[in-house]
C-alpha positions in Angstrom: 19.2 -19.1 -9.3 19.5 -15.6 -7.8 20.6 -15.3 -4.3 18.3 -13.2 -1.8 20.1 -10.0 -0.7 21.2 -10.0 2.9 18.9 -7.0 3.9 15.9 -9.5 3.2 17.3 -11.5 6.2 16.0 -9.0 8.6 12.4 -9.5 7.6 10.0 -11.8 9.2 7.4 -13.0 6.6 4.2 -14.6 7.9 3.4 -18.4 7.2 2.2 -17.5 3.8 5.5 -15.6 3.0 3.7 -12.2 3.3 4.1 -9.1 5.4 1.9 -5.9 5.8 3.0 -3.0 3.9 1.9 0.6 4.8 1.9 3.3 2.1 2.2 6.8 3.7 2.3 10.1 1.8 6.0 11.3 2.1 5.0 14.9 2.5 1.7 15.0 4.4 2.2 11.7 6.5 -1.2 10.6 5.5 -1.7 6.8 5.5 -2.9 6.1 1.9 -3.4 2.3 2.0 -2.3 -1.0 3.5 -1.3 -4.0 1.3 0.6 -7.2 1.4 4.2 -7.8 0.1 6.2 -11.0 -0.5 10.0 -11.0 -0.9 9.6 -10.7 -4.7 7.4 -7.7 -4.4 9.8 -6.0 -1.9 12.7 -6.7 -3.9 11.1 -5.2 -7.2 9.9 -2.1 -5.1 13.6 -1.7 -4.0 14.9 -2.3 -7.4 12.4 -0.1 -9.4 11.6 2.6 -6.8 8.0 2.0 -7.4 5.2 0.4 -5.1 4.8 -3.3 -6.0 2.5 -5.6 -3.8 1.2 -9.1 -3.6 -2.5 -9.3 -4.5 -4.1 -11.9 -2.4 -7.3 -11.9 -4.4 -5.4 -12.3 -7.8 -2.5 -14.5 -6.5 0.1 -12.4 -8.4 2.2 -9.3 -8.0 0.3 -6.1 -8.3 2.4 -3.3 -9.5 0.4 -0.2 -8.1 -1.0 1.9 -10.9 -0.8 -1.0 -13.6 -4.3 -0.4 -14.5 -5.1 3.0 -13.2 -1.8 4.9 -13.9 -1.8 5.9 -10.2 1.7 4.7 -9.3 3.7 5.2 -6.2 7.1 6.5 -6.3 8.9 5.2 -3.2 11.2 7.7 -1.4 12.1 5.6 1.7 11.4 2.3 3.1 11.5 1.6 6.8 11.0 -1.7 8.8 9.4 -2.0 12.2 11.0 -3.0 15.4 9.7 -6.8 15.1 10.7 -6.8 11.3 7.4 -7.8 10.3 5.9 -4.7 8.9 7.1 -2.5 6.0 6.5 1.3 5.8 6.7 2.9 2.4 7.0 6.5 2.2 5.6 7.5 -1.3 4.6 10.1 -3.7 1.3 9.0 -5.0 0.9 9.9 -8.7 -2.6 11.3 -9.7 -3.4 11.9 -6.0 -5.5 8.7 -5.9 -4.4 5.6 -3.9 -7.7 4.0 -3.3 -9.7 2.0 -5.9 -12.7 4.0 -4.9 -11.3 7.1 -6.4 -10.2 8.6 -3.1 -6.8 9.9 -1.9 -6.6 7.3 0.8 -8.3 3.9 1.5 -9.0 5.2 5.1 -12.0 7.5 4.2 -14.3 6.3 6.8 -14.4 7.4 10.5 -16.3 5.6 13.4 -18.4 8.3 15.2 -20.2 7.8 18.2 -19.9 5.1 20.9 -21.1 1.5 21.6 -24.2 0.4 19.6 -25.0 4.0 18.4 -21.5 4.3 16.6 -21.7 4.7 12.8 -19.3 5.0 9.9 -19.0 8.5 8.3 -17.4 9.0 4.9 -14.8 11.8 5.4 -13.0 12.0 2.1 -14.5 12.9 -1.2 -14.2 10.8 -4.4 -11.4 12.6 -6.5 -12.0 10.4 -9.7 -14.7 8.3 -10.6 -13.6 4.6 -10.5 -15.4 4.0 -13.7 -13.0 6.5 -15.3 -10.1 4.9 -13.6 -10.8 1.1 -14.3 -12.3 0.5 -17.8 
């Protein structure tokens, strides 16, 4: 059995063994997506230099781009002050991080106030998801 690396001791995983992982464009600073990582996903990310996450819906490792080809090359990994959130500074291959075909998963902005507020789509679809996931 392999021993966990010492750097992993600084990380506080939740009761399910997960922590949030923010993927940020290393050049523009734009937040591309938020996903979850377990220790195995984080260790593989460190070892390979590619974004690897834990898919809660599939209950397995999700190697970003394994279906779409839109991989994330990790340039830097940061840990927040409480040790319970990871920030990955990445180069997003194919310029699409979201399964909707957009650059970022954060493509809706809340406009207005109170009961009159509505969500506005701010970012265009760069690639038809039907072309990405066949």
